[in-house]
PDB file of N, CA, C and O in Angstrom:
ATOM      1  N   MET A   1       4.020   4.964  -9.286  1.00  0.00           N
ATOM      2  CA  MET A   1       3.090   4.758  -8.194  1.00  0.00           C
ATOM      3  C   MET A   1       2.558   3.324  -8.283  1.00  0.00           C
ATOM      4  O   MET A   1       2.309   2.813  -9.375  1.00  0.00           O
ATOM      5  N   LYS A   2       2.395   2.710  -7.172  1.00  0.00           N
ATOM      6  CA  LYS A   2       1.867   1.355  -7.111  1.00  0.00           C
ATOM      7  C   LYS A   2       0.341   1.390  -7.210  1.00  0.00           C
ATOM      8  O   LYS A   2      -0.296   2.349  -6.774  1.00  0.00           O
ATOM      9  N   TRP A   3      -0.234   0.338  -7.784  1.00  0.00           N
ATOM     10  CA  TRP A   3      -1.678   0.255  -7.987  1.00  0.00           C
ATOM     11  C   TRP A   3      -2.439   0.362  -6.662  1.00  0.00           C
ATOM     12  O   TRP A   3      -3.507   0.972  -6.614  1.00  0.00           O
ATOM     13  N   LYS A   4      -1.914  -0.208  -5.613  1.00  0.00           N
ATOM     14  CA  LYS A   4      -2.560  -0.135  -4.300  1.00  0.00           C
ATOM     15  C   LYS A   4      -2.756   1.326  -3.881  1.00  0.00           C
ATOM     16  O   LYS A   4      -3.807   1.684  -3.349  1.00  0.00           O
ATOM     17  N   SER A   5      -1.762   2.153  -4.116  1.00  0.00           N
ATOM     18  CA  SER A   5      -1.855   3.579  -3.773  1.00  0.00           C
ATOM     19  C   SER A   5      -2.882   4.289  -4.641  1.00  0.00           C
ATOM     20  O   SER A   5      -3.629   5.138  -4.155  1.00  0.00           O
ATOM     21  N   VAL A   6      -2.922   3.947  -5.921  1.00  0.00           N
ATOM     22  CA  VAL A   6      -3.909   4.545  -6.837  1.00  0.00           C
ATOM     23  C   VAL A   6      -5.316   4.207  -6.353  1.00  0.00           C
ATOM     24  O   VAL A   6      -6.193   5.071  -6.325  1.00  0.00           O
ATOM     25  N   ARG A   7      -5.526   2.961  -5.975  1.00  0.00           N
ATOM     26  CA  ARG A   7      -6.843   2.518  -5.499  1.00  0.00           C
ATOM     27  C   ARG A   7      -7.266   3.271  -4.238  1.00  0.00           C
ATOM     28  O   ARG A   7      -8.448   3.566  -4.055  1.00  0.00           O
ATOM     29  N   GLU A   8      -6.313   3.577  -3.380  1.00  0.00           N
ATOM     30  CA  GLU A   8      -6.628   4.316  -2.153  1.00  0.00           C
ATOM     31  C   GLU A   8      -6.954   5.781  -2.449  1.00  0.00           C
ATOM     32  O   GLU A   8      -7.839   6.360  -1.818  1.00  0.00           O
ATOM     33  N   LEU A   9      -6.248   6.375  -3.399  1.00  0.00           N
ATOM     34  CA  LEU A   9      -6.472   7.783  -3.745  1.00  0.00           C
ATOM     35  C   LEU A   9      -7.732   8.005  -4.575  1.00  0.00           C
ATOM     36  O   LEU A   9      -8.389   9.038  -4.445  1.00  0.00           O
ATOM     37  N   TYR A  10      -8.070   7.035  -5.430  1.00  0.00           N
ATOM     38  CA  TYR A  10      -9.203   7.168  -6.354  1.00  0.00           C
ATOM     39  C   TYR A  10     -10.129   5.956  -6.237  1.00  0.00           C
ATOM     40  O   TYR A  10     -10.218   5.158  -7.170  1.00  0.00           O
ATOM     41  N   PRO A  11     -10.813   5.810  -5.111  1.00  0.00           N
ATOM     42  CA  PRO A  11     -11.640   4.611  -4.930  1.00  0.00           C
ATOM     43  C   PRO A  11     -12.842   4.563  -5.875  1.00  0.00           C
ATOM     44  O   PRO A  11     -13.480   5.579  -6.150  1.00  0.00           O
ATOM     45  N   ASN A  12     -13.130   3.361  -6.361  1.00  0.00           N
ATOM     46  CA  ASN A  12     -14.323   3.065  -7.147  1.00  0.00           C
ATOM     47  C   ASN A  12     -14.542   3.997  -8.342  1.00  0.00           C
ATOM     48  O   ASN A  12     -15.632   4.541  -8.521  1.00  0.00           O
ATOM     49  N   GLN A  13     -13.501   4.174  -9.153  1.00  0.00           N
ATOM     50  CA  GLN A  13     -13.644   4.978 -10.370  1.00  0.00           C
ATOM     51  C   GLN A  13     -12.605   4.571 -11.405  1.00  0.00           C
ATOM     52  O   GLN A  13     -11.628   3.885 -11.108  1.00  0.00           O
ATOM     53  N   PHE A  14     -12.853   5.017 -12.625  1.00  0.00           N
ATOM     54  CA  PHE A  14     -11.885   4.797 -13.694  1.00  0.00           C
ATOM     55  C   PHE A  14     -10.753   5.805 -13.563  1.00  0.00           C
ATOM     56  O   PHE A  14     -10.954   6.931 -13.107  1.00  0.00           O
ATOM     57  N   VAL A  15      -9.560   5.382 -13.972  1.00  0.00           N
ATOM     58  CA  VAL A  15      -8.412   6.284 -14.022  1.00  0.00           C
ATOM     59  C   VAL A  15      -7.658   6.048 -15.331  1.00  0.00           C
ATOM     60  O   VAL A  15      -7.568   4.924 -15.825  1.00  0.00           O
ATOM     61  N   LEU A  16      -7.127   7.129 -15.871  1.00  0.00           N
ATOM     62  CA  LEU A  16      -6.254   7.041 -17.040  1.00  0.00           C
ATOM     63  C   LEU A  16      -4.831   6.954 -16.516  1.00  0.00           C
ATOM     64  O   LEU A  16      -4.382   7.808 -15.752  1.00  0.00           O
ATOM     65  N   LEU A  17      -4.131   5.912 -16.936  1.00  0.00           N
ATOM     66  CA  LEU A  17      -2.791   5.634 -16.425  1.00  0.00           C
ATOM     67  C   LEU A  17      -1.765   5.605 -17.543  1.00  0.00           C
ATOM     68  O   LEU A  17      -2.081   5.275 -18.686  1.00  0.00           O
ATOM     69  N   LYS A  18      -0.552   5.948 -17.205  1.00  0.00           N
ATOM     70  CA  LYS A  18       0.604   5.754 -18.077  1.00  0.00           C
ATOM     71  C   LYS A  18       1.389   4.609 -17.454  1.00  0.00           C
ATOM     72  O   LYS A  18       1.823   4.697 -16.306  1.00  0.00           O
ATOM     73  N   VAL A  19       1.569   3.532 -18.217  1.00  0.00           N
ATOM     74  CA  VAL A  19       2.281   2.361 -17.707  1.00  0.00           C
ATOM     75  C   VAL A  19       3.776   2.659 -17.698  1.00  0.00           C
ATOM     76  O   VAL A  19       4.349   3.010 -18.730  1.00  0.00           O
ATOM     77  N   LEU A  20       4.400   2.521 -16.543  1.00  0.00           N
ATOM     78  CA  LEU A  20       5.829   2.793 -16.396  1.00  0.00           C
ATOM     79  C   LEU A  20       6.665   1.518 -16.329  1.00  0.00           C
ATOM     80  O   LEU A  20       7.792   1.477 -16.822  1.00  0.00           O
ATOM     81  N   LYS A  21       6.099   0.476 -15.711  1.00  0.00           N
ATOM     82  CA  LYS A  21       6.853  -0.766 -15.546  1.00  0.00           C
ATOM     83  C   LYS A  21       5.876  -1.936 -15.505  1.00  0.00           C
ATOM     84  O   LYS A  21       4.809  -1.853 -14.896  1.00  0.00           O
ATOM     85  N   TYR A  22       6.261  -3.025 -16.165  1.00  0.00           N
ATOM     86  CA  TYR A  22       5.424  -4.221 -16.162  1.00  0.00           C
ATOM     87  C   TYR A  22       6.297  -5.450 -16.363  1.00  0.00           C
ATOM     88  O   TYR A  22       7.462  -5.345 -16.747  1.00  0.00           O
ATOM     89  N   HIS A  23       5.720  -6.608 -16.100  1.00  0.00           N
ATOM     90  CA  HIS A  23       6.377  -7.866 -16.437  1.00  0.00           C
ATOM     91  C   HIS A  23       5.329  -8.780 -17.073  1.00  0.00           C
ATOM     92  O   HIS A  23       4.133  -8.657 -16.808  1.00  0.00           O
ATOM     93  N   THR A  24       5.800  -9.689 -17.909  1.00  0.00           N
ATOM     94  CA  THR A  24       4.904 -10.574 -18.647  1.00  0.00           C
ATOM     95  C   THR A  24       5.169 -12.016 -18.258  1.00  0.00           C
ATOM     96  O   THR A  24       6.313 -12.465 -18.191  1.00  0.00           O
ATOM     97  N   ILE A  25       4.088 -12.725 -18.005  1.00  0.00           N
ATOM     98  CA  ILE A  25       4.149 -14.160 -17.757  1.00  0.00           C
ATOM     99  C   ILE A  25       3.134 -14.799 -18.694  1.00  0.00           C
ATOM    100  O   ILE A  25       1.936 -14.522 -18.624  1.00  0.00           O
ATOM    101  N   ASP A  26       3.639 -15.664 -19.576  1.00  0.00           N
ATOM    102  CA  ASP A  26       2.804 -16.301 -20.594  1.00  0.00           C
ATOM    103  C   ASP A  26       2.097 -15.226 -21.417  1.00  0.00           C
ATOM    104  O   ASP A  26       2.757 -14.395 -22.041  1.00  0.00           O
ATOM    105  N   ASP A  27       0.771 -15.231 -21.425  1.00  0.00           N
ATOM    106  CA  ASP A  27       0.038 -14.260 -22.239  1.00  0.00           C
ATOM    107  C   ASP A  27      -0.577 -13.145 -21.396  1.00  0.00           C
ATOM    108  O   ASP A  27      -1.541 -12.506 -21.819  1.00  0.00           O
ATOM    109  N   LYS A  28      -0.021 -12.908 -20.200  1.00  0.00           N
ATOM    110  CA  LYS A  28      -0.552 -11.867 -19.329  1.00  0.00           C
ATOM    111  C   LYS A  28       0.527 -10.870 -18.946  1.00  0.00           C
ATOM    112  O   LYS A  28       1.648 -11.239 -18.597  1.00  0.00           O
ATOM    113  N   ARG A  29       0.165  -9.606 -19.018  1.00  0.00           N
ATOM    114  CA  ARG A  29       1.066  -8.525 -18.637  1.00  0.00           C
ATOM    115  C   ARG A  29       0.609  -7.986 -17.281  1.00  0.00           C
ATOM    116  O   ARG A  29      -0.520  -7.518 -17.133  1.00  0.00           O
ATOM    117  N   TYR A  30       1.490  -8.059 -16.313  1.00  0.00           N
ATOM    118  CA  TYR A  30       1.208  -7.586 -14.960  1.00  0.00           C
ATOM    119  C   TYR A  30       1.834  -6.205 -14.802  1.00  0.00           C
ATOM    120  O   TYR A  30       3.049  -6.049 -14.926  1.00  0.00           O
ATOM    121  N   ILE A  31       1.006  -5.214 -14.529  1.00  0.00           N
ATOM    122  CA  ILE A  31       1.475  -3.839 -14.425  1.00  0.00           C
ATOM    123  C   ILE A  31       2.003  -3.605 -13.012  1.00  0.00           C
ATOM    124  O   ILE A  31       1.285  -3.796 -12.030  1.00  0.00           O
ATOM    125  N   ASP A  32       3.260  -3.191 -12.923  1.00  0.00           N
ATOM    126  CA  ASP A  32       3.925  -3.009 -11.634  1.00  0.00           C
ATOM    127  C   ASP A  32       3.933  -1.561 -11.149  1.00  0.00           C
ATOM    128  O   ASP A  32       3.837  -1.302  -9.949  1.00  0.00           O
ATOM    129  N   ASP A  33       4.047  -0.619 -12.087  1.00  0.00           N
ATOM    130  CA  ASP A  33       4.185   0.781 -11.705  1.00  0.00           C
ATOM    131  C   ASP A  33       3.489   1.648 -12.748  1.00  0.00           C
ATOM    132  O   ASP A  33       3.630   1.419 -13.949  1.00  0.00           O
ATOM    133  N   VAL A  34       2.729   2.655 -12.278  1.00  0.00           N
ATOM    134  CA  VAL A  34       1.980   3.529 -13.178  1.00  0.00           C
ATOM    135  C   VAL A  34       2.106   4.980 -12.736  1.00  0.00           C
ATOM    136  O   VAL A  34       2.488   5.275 -11.604  1.00  0.00           O
ATOM    137  N   ALA A  35       1.775   5.873 -13.655  1.00  0.00           N
ATOM    138  CA  ALA A  35       1.599   7.285 -13.335  1.00  0.00           C
ATOM    139  C   ALA A  35       0.142   7.613 -13.646  1.00  0.00           C
ATOM    140  O   ALA A  35      -0.352   7.291 -14.727  1.00  0.00           O
ATOM    141  N   VAL A  36      -0.535   8.243 -12.715  1.00  0.00           N
ATOM    142  CA  VAL A  36      -1.926   8.627 -12.937  1.00  0.00           C
ATOM    143  C   VAL A  36      -1.943   9.882 -13.793  1.00  0.00           C
ATOM    144  O   VAL A  36      -1.377  10.909 -13.419  1.00  0.00           O
ATOM    145  N   VAL A  37      -2.599   9.791 -14.947  1.00  0.00           N
ATOM    146  CA  VAL A  37      -2.768  10.962 -15.809  1.00  0.00           C
ATOM    147  C   VAL A  37      -3.946  11.775 -15.298  1.00  0.00           C
ATOM    148  O   VAL A  37      -3.854  12.990 -15.123  1.00  0.00           O
ATOM    149  N   LYS A  38      -5.084  11.065 -15.057  1.00  0.00           N
ATOM    150  CA  LYS A  38      -6.246  11.746 -14.486  1.00  0.00           C
ATOM    151  C   LYS A  38      -7.310  10.735 -14.089  1.00  0.00           C
ATOM    152  O   LYS A  38      -7.414   9.665 -14.689  1.00  0.00           O
ATOM    153  N   PRO A  39      -8.101  11.079 -13.071  1.00  0.00           N
ATOM    154  CA  PRO A  39      -9.266  10.259 -12.754  1.00  0.00           C
ATOM    155  C   PRO A  39     -10.364  10.558 -13.773  1.00  0.00           C
ATOM    156  O   PRO A  39     -10.413  11.650 -14.339  1.00  0.00           O
ATOM    157  N   ILE A  40     -11.238   9.588 -13.999  1.00  0.00           N
ATOM    158  CA  ILE A  40     -12.304   9.740 -14.990  1.00  0.00           C
ATOM    159  C   ILE A  40     -13.636   9.432 -14.314  1.00  0.00           C
ATOM    160  O   ILE A  40     -13.852   8.320 -13.832  1.00  0.00           O
ATOM    161  N   GLU A  41     -14.518  10.414 -14.283  1.00  0.00           N
ATOM    162  CA  GLU A  41     -15.818  10.220 -13.639  1.00  0.00           C
ATOM    163  C   GLU A  41     -16.860   9.646 -14.593  1.00  0.00           C
ATOM    164  O   GLU A  41     -17.725   8.881 -14.168  1.00  0.00           O
ATOM    165  N   ASP A  42     -16.793  10.000 -15.866  1.00  0.00           N
ATOM    166  CA  ASP A  42     -17.798   9.587 -16.845  1.00  0.00           C
ATOM    167  C   ASP A  42     -17.362   8.299 -17.554  1.00  0.00           C
ATOM    168  O   ASP A  42     -16.327   8.296 -18.221  1.00  0.00           O
ATOM    169  N   PRO A  43     -18.126   7.207 -17.427  1.00  0.00           N
ATOM    170  CA  PRO A  43     -17.762   5.951 -18.095  1.00  0.00           C
ATOM    171  C   PRO A  43     -17.644   6.075 -19.618  1.00  0.00           C
ATOM    172  O   PRO A  43     -16.843   5.373 -20.235  1.00  0.00           O
ATOM    173  N   LYS A  44     -18.432   6.959 -20.224  1.00  0.00           N
ATOM    174  CA  LYS A  44     -18.330   7.163 -21.679  1.00  0.00           C
ATOM    175  C   LYS A  44     -16.978   7.772 -22.042  1.00  0.00           C
ATOM    176  O   LYS A  44     -16.373   7.408 -23.050  1.00  0.00           O
ATOM    177  N   GLU A  45     -16.518   8.694 -21.218  1.00  0.00           N
ATOM    178  CA  GLU A  45     -15.193   9.280 -21.444  1.00  0.00           C
ATOM    179  C   GLU A  45     -14.109   8.216 -21.271  1.00  0.00           C
ATOM    180  O   GLU A  45     -13.123   8.202 -22.007  1.00  0.00           O
ATOM    181  N   ALA A  46     -14.296   7.326 -20.294  1.00  0.00           N
ATOM    182  CA  ALA A  46     -13.328   6.246 -20.064  1.00  0.00           C
ATOM    183  C   ALA A  46     -13.211   5.365 -21.305  1.00  0.00           C
ATOM    184  O   ALA A  46     -12.107   5.002 -21.711  1.00  0.00           O
ATOM    185  N   THR A  47     -14.343   5.024 -21.901  1.00  0.00           N
ATOM    186  CA  THR A  47     -14.340   4.201 -23.113  1.00  0.00           C
ATOM    187  C   THR A  47     -13.660   4.932 -24.262  1.00  0.00           C
ATOM    188  O   THR A  47     -12.862   4.342 -24.991  1.00  0.00           O
ATOM    189  N   LYS A  48     -13.971   6.202 -24.425  1.00  0.00           N
ATOM    190  CA  LYS A  48     -13.369   7.004 -25.495  1.00  0.00           C
ATOM    191  C   LYS A  48     -11.850   7.072 -25.341  1.00  0.00           C
ATOM    192  O   LYS A  48     -11.118   6.923 -26.319  1.00  0.00           O
ATOM    193  N   LEU A  49     -11.381   7.295 -24.124  1.00  0.00           N
ATOM    194  CA  LEU A  49      -9.940   7.374 -23.873  1.00  0.00           C
ATOM    195  C   LEU A  49      -9.261   6.024 -24.082  1.00  0.00           C
ATOM    196  O   LEU A  49      -8.128   5.965 -24.558  1.00  0.00           O
ATOM    197  N   LEU A  50      -9.942   4.954 -23.733  1.00  0.00           N
ATOM    198  CA  LEU A  50      -9.385   3.616 -23.929  1.00  0.00           C
ATOM    199  C   LEU A  50      -9.206   3.314 -25.411  1.00  0.00           C
ATOM    200  O   LEU A  50      -8.163   2.809 -25.824  1.00  0.00           O
ATOM    201  N   VAL A  51     -10.221   3.623 -26.206  1.00  0.00           N
ATOM    202  CA  VAL A  51     -10.179   3.335 -27.643  1.00  0.00           C
ATOM    203  C   VAL A  51      -9.156   4.206 -28.362  1.00  0.00           C
ATOM    204  O   VAL A  51      -8.470   3.736 -29.270  1.00  0.00           O
ATOM    205  N   ASN A  52      -9.048   5.458 -27.967  1.00  0.00           N
ATOM    206  CA  ASN A  52      -8.179   6.408 -28.668  1.00  0.00           C
ATOM    207  C   ASN A  52      -6.835   6.641 -27.986  1.00  0.00           C
ATOM    208  O   ASN A  52      -6.095   7.542 -28.381  1.00  0.00           O
ATOM    209  N   GLY A  53      -6.509   5.846 -26.971  1.00  0.00           N
ATOM    210  CA  GLY A  53      -5.295   6.070 -26.190  1.00  0.00           C
ATOM    211  C   GLY A  53      -4.017   5.650 -26.891  1.00  0.00           C
ATOM    212  O   GLY A  53      -4.038   4.977 -27.922  1.00  0.00           O
ATOM    213  N   GLU A  54      -2.923   6.058 -26.315  1.00  0.00           N
ATOM    214  CA  GLU A  54      -1.594   5.683 -26.796  1.00  0.00           C
ATOM    215  C   GLU A  54      -1.269   4.259 -26.354  1.00  0.00           C
ATOM    216  O   GLU A  54      -1.977   3.683 -25.529  1.00  0.00           O
ATOM    217  N   ALA A  55      -0.203   3.698 -26.904  1.00  0.00           N
ATOM    218  CA  ALA A  55       0.170   2.307 -26.616  1.00  0.00           C
ATOM    219  C   ALA A  55       0.467   2.069 -25.137  1.00  0.00           C
ATOM    220  O   ALA A  55       0.168   0.997 -24.612  1.00  0.00           O
ATOM    221  N   ASP A  56       1.047   3.050 -24.467  1.00  0.00           N
ATOM    222  CA  ASP A  56       1.380   2.850 -23.053  1.00  0.00           C
ATOM    223  C   ASP A  56       0.367   3.495 -22.106  1.00  0.00           C
ATOM    224  O   ASP A  56       0.624   3.620 -20.908  1.00  0.00           O
ATOM    225  N   ASP A  57      -0.797   3.909 -22.648  1.00  0.00           N
ATOM    226  CA  ASP A  57      -1.890   4.420 -21.824  1.00  0.00           C
ATOM    227  C   ASP A  57      -2.837   3.281 -21.488  1.00  0.00           C
ATOM    228  O   ASP A  57      -2.991   2.336 -22.262  1.00  0.00           O
ATOM    229  N   LEU A  58      -3.459   3.380 -20.343  1.00  0.00           N
ATOM    230  CA  LEU A  58      -4.383   2.345 -19.910  1.00  0.00           C
ATOM    231  C   LEU A  58      -5.491   2.991 -19.097  1.00  0.00           C
ATOM    232  O   LEU A  58      -5.229   3.811 -18.217  1.00  0.00           O
ATOM    233  N   VAL A  59      -6.730   2.618 -19.394  1.00  0.00           N
ATOM    234  CA  VAL A  59      -7.868   3.036 -18.587  1.00  0.00           C
ATOM    235  C   VAL A  59      -8.289   1.824 -17.779  1.00  0.00           C
ATOM    236  O   VAL A  59      -8.545   0.757 -18.337  1.00  0.00           O
ATOM    237  N   TYR A  60      -8.360   1.985 -16.460  1.00  0.00           N
ATOM    238  CA  TYR A  60      -8.664   0.849 -15.595  1.00  0.00           C
ATOM    239  C   TYR A  60      -9.516   1.321 -14.430  1.00  0.00           C
ATOM    240  O   TYR A  60      -9.436   2.479 -14.020  1.00  0.00           O
ATOM    241  N   HIS A  61     -10.330   0.422 -13.900  1.00  0.00           N
ATOM    242  CA  HIS A  61     -11.204   0.760 -12.773  1.00  0.00           C
ATOM    243  C   HIS A  61     -10.550   0.304 -11.473  1.00  0.00           C
ATOM    244  O   HIS A  61      -9.985  -0.787 -11.391  1.00  0.00           O
ATOM    245  N   THR A  62     -10.638   1.148 -10.478  1.00  0.00           N
ATOM    246  CA  THR A  62      -9.953   0.865  -9.215  1.00  0.00           C
ATOM    247  C   THR A  62     -10.636  -0.209  -8.365  1.00  0.00           C
ATOM    248  O   THR A  62     -10.145  -0.539  -7.286  1.00  0.00           O
ATOM    249  N   LYS A  63     -11.747  -0.752  -8.830  1.00  0.00           N
ATOM    250  CA  LYS A  63     -12.352  -1.887  -8.108  1.00  0.00           C
ATOM    251  C   LYS A  63     -11.485  -3.139  -8.245  1.00  0.00           C
ATOM    252  O   LYS A  63     -11.582  -4.058  -7.432  1.00  0.00           O
ATOM    253  N   ASN A  64     -10.635  -3.170  -9.279  1.00  0.00           N
ATOM    254  CA  ASN A  64      -9.757  -4.313  -9.522  1.00  0.00           C
ATOM    255  C   ASN A  64      -8.566  -4.286  -8.569  1.00  0.00           C
ATOM    256  O   ASN A  64      -7.938  -3.245  -8.376  1.00  0.00           O
ATOM    257  N   GLU A  65      -8.264  -5.432  -7.979  1.00  0.00           N
ATOM    258  CA  GLU A  65      -7.181  -5.504  -6.996  1.00  0.00           C
ATOM    259  C   GLU A  65      -5.792  -5.434  -7.617  1.00  0.00           C
ATOM    260  O   GLU A  65      -4.839  -5.006  -6.966  1.00  0.00           O
ATOM    261  N   GLU A  66      -5.674  -5.850  -8.866  1.00  0.00           N
ATOM    262  CA  GLU A  66      -4.396  -5.750  -9.575  1.00  0.00           C
ATOM    263  C   GLU A  66      -4.674  -5.458 -11.037  1.00  0.00           C
ATOM    264  O   GLU A  66      -5.791  -5.642 -11.520  1.00  0.00           O
ATOM    265  N   ILE A  67      -3.649  -5.001 -11.734  1.00  0.00           N
ATOM    266  CA  ILE A  67      -3.792  -4.721 -13.159  1.00  0.00           C
ATOM    267  C   ILE A  67      -3.134  -5.855 -13.927  1.00  0.00           C
ATOM    268  O   ILE A  67      -1.918  -6.043 -13.883  1.00  0.00           O
ATOM    269  N   VAL A  68      -3.971  -6.603 -14.630  1.00  0.00           N
ATOM    270  CA  VAL A  68      -3.498  -7.701 -15.464  1.00  0.00           C
ATOM    271  C   VAL A  68      -4.150  -7.538 -16.829  1.00  0.00           C
ATOM    272  O   VAL A  68      -5.373  -7.458 -16.937  1.00  0.00           O
ATOM    273  N   VAL A  69      -3.327  -7.489 -17.867  1.00  0.00           N
ATOM    274  CA  VAL A  69      -3.817  -7.300 -19.224  1.00  0.00           C
ATOM    275  C   VAL A  69      -3.423  -8.502 -20.058  1.00  0.00           C
ATOM    276  O   VAL A  69      -2.256  -8.894 -20.085  1.00  0.00           O
ATOM    277  N   LYS A  70      -4.398  -9.085 -20.739  1.00  0.00           N
ATOM    278  CA  LYS A  70      -4.098 -10.216 -21.612  1.00  0.00           C
ATOM    279  C   LYS A  70      -3.421  -9.689 -22.872  1.00  0.00           C
ATOM    280  O   LYS A  70      -3.897  -8.737 -23.491  1.00  0.00           O
ATOM    281  N   VAL A  71      -2.311 -10.314 -23.244  1.00  0.00           N
ATOM    282  CA  VAL A  71      -1.547  -9.910 -24.419  1.00  0.00           C
ATOM    283  C   VAL A  71      -1.942 -10.812 -25.576  1.00  0.00           C
ATOM    284  O   VAL A  71      -1.896 -12.038 -25.470  1.00  0.00           O
ATOM    285  N   LYS A  72      -2.330 -10.190 -26.680  1.00  0.00           N
ATOM    286  CA  LYS A  72      -2.689 -10.960 -27.870  1.00  0.00           C
ATOM    287  C   LYS A  72      -1.557 -10.877 -28.876  1.00  0.00           C
ATOM    288  O   LYS A  72      -0.971  -9.815 -29.089  1.00  0.00           O
ATOM    289  N   ASN A  73      -1.260 -12.002 -29.486  1.00  0.00           N
ATOM    290  CA  ASN A  73      -0.232 -12.051 -30.520  1.00  0.00           C
ATOM    291  C   ASN A  73      -0.827 -11.520 -31.815  1.00  0.00           C
ATOM    292  O   ASN A  73      -1.634 -12.196 -32.454  1.00  0.00           O
ATOM    293  N   ILE A  74      -0.436 -10.328 -32.199  1.00  0.00           N
ATOM    294  CA  ILE A  74      -0.989  -9.680 -33.385  1.00  0.00           C
ATOM    295  C   ILE A  74      -0.658 -10.453 -34.661  1.00  0.00           C
ATOM    296  O   ILE A  74      -1.408 -10.396 -35.635  1.00  0.00           O
ATOM    297  N   ARG A  75       0.456 -11.168 -34.657  1.00  0.00           N
ATOM    298  CA  ARG A  75       0.841 -11.934 -35.843  1.00  0.00           C
ATOM    299  C   ARG A  75      -0.163 -13.033 -36.163  1.00  0.00           C
ATOM    300  O   ARG A  75      -0.287 -13.447 -37.315  1.00  0.00           O
ATOM    301  N   ALA A  76      -0.870 -13.499 -35.161  1.00  0.00           N
ATOM    302  CA  ALA A  76      -1.868 -14.546 -35.385  1.00  0.00           C
ATOM    303  C   ALA A  76      -3.021 -14.040 -36.243  1.00  0.00           C
ATOM    304  O   ALA A  76      -3.745 -14.838 -36.839  1.00  0.00           O
ATOM    305  N   TYR A  77      -3.197 -12.729 -36.312  1.00  0.00           N
ATOM    306  CA  TYR A  77      -4.291 -12.145 -37.073  1.00  0.00           C
ATOM    307  C   TYR A  77      -3.861 -11.669 -38.456  1.00  0.00           C
ATOM    308  O   TYR A  77      -4.692 -11.196 -39.232  1.00  0.00           O
ATOM    309  N   ILE A  78      -2.596 -11.786 -38.766  1.00  0.00           N
ATOM    310  CA  ILE A  78      -2.082 -11.323 -40.056  1.00  0.00           C
ATOM    311  C   ILE A  78      -1.872 -12.522 -40.964  1.00  0.00           C
ATOM    312  O   ILE A  78      -1.180 -13.474 -40.600  1.00  0.00           O
ATOM    313  N   ASP A  79      -2.464 -12.473 -42.133  1.00  0.00           N
ATOM    314  CA  ASP A  79      -2.305 -13.547 -43.108  1.00  0.00           C
ATOM    315  C   ASP A  79      -1.041 -13.269 -43.917  1.00  0.00           C
ATOM    316  O   ASP A  79      -1.009 -12.344 -44.728  1.00  0.00           O
ATOM    317  N   VAL A  80      -0.013 -14.063 -43.697  1.00  0.00           N
ATOM    318  CA  VAL A  80       1.277 -13.830 -44.354  1.00  0.00           C
ATOM    319  C   VAL A  80       1.381 -14.621 -45.625  1.00  0.00           C
ATOM    320  O   VAL A  80       2.398 -14.551 -46.314  1.00  0.00           O
TER     321      VAL A  80
END
């Protein structure tokens, strides 16, 4: 499902998403296609799901016009 459709179905709320397709440019990941797992009414639940979610899960608010996630290089934080 495209983000535009998600925004129309679930206006002004958090949603738990499964990322299906994305592309990366520089240090930003642009999400192209998602599956809605569930809408989230409680912001505390949204935070809990974000912290404890799987690698391809994403909690995002539909006020955002597009889904863009900054990618951090984990190797930069590892002292080798």
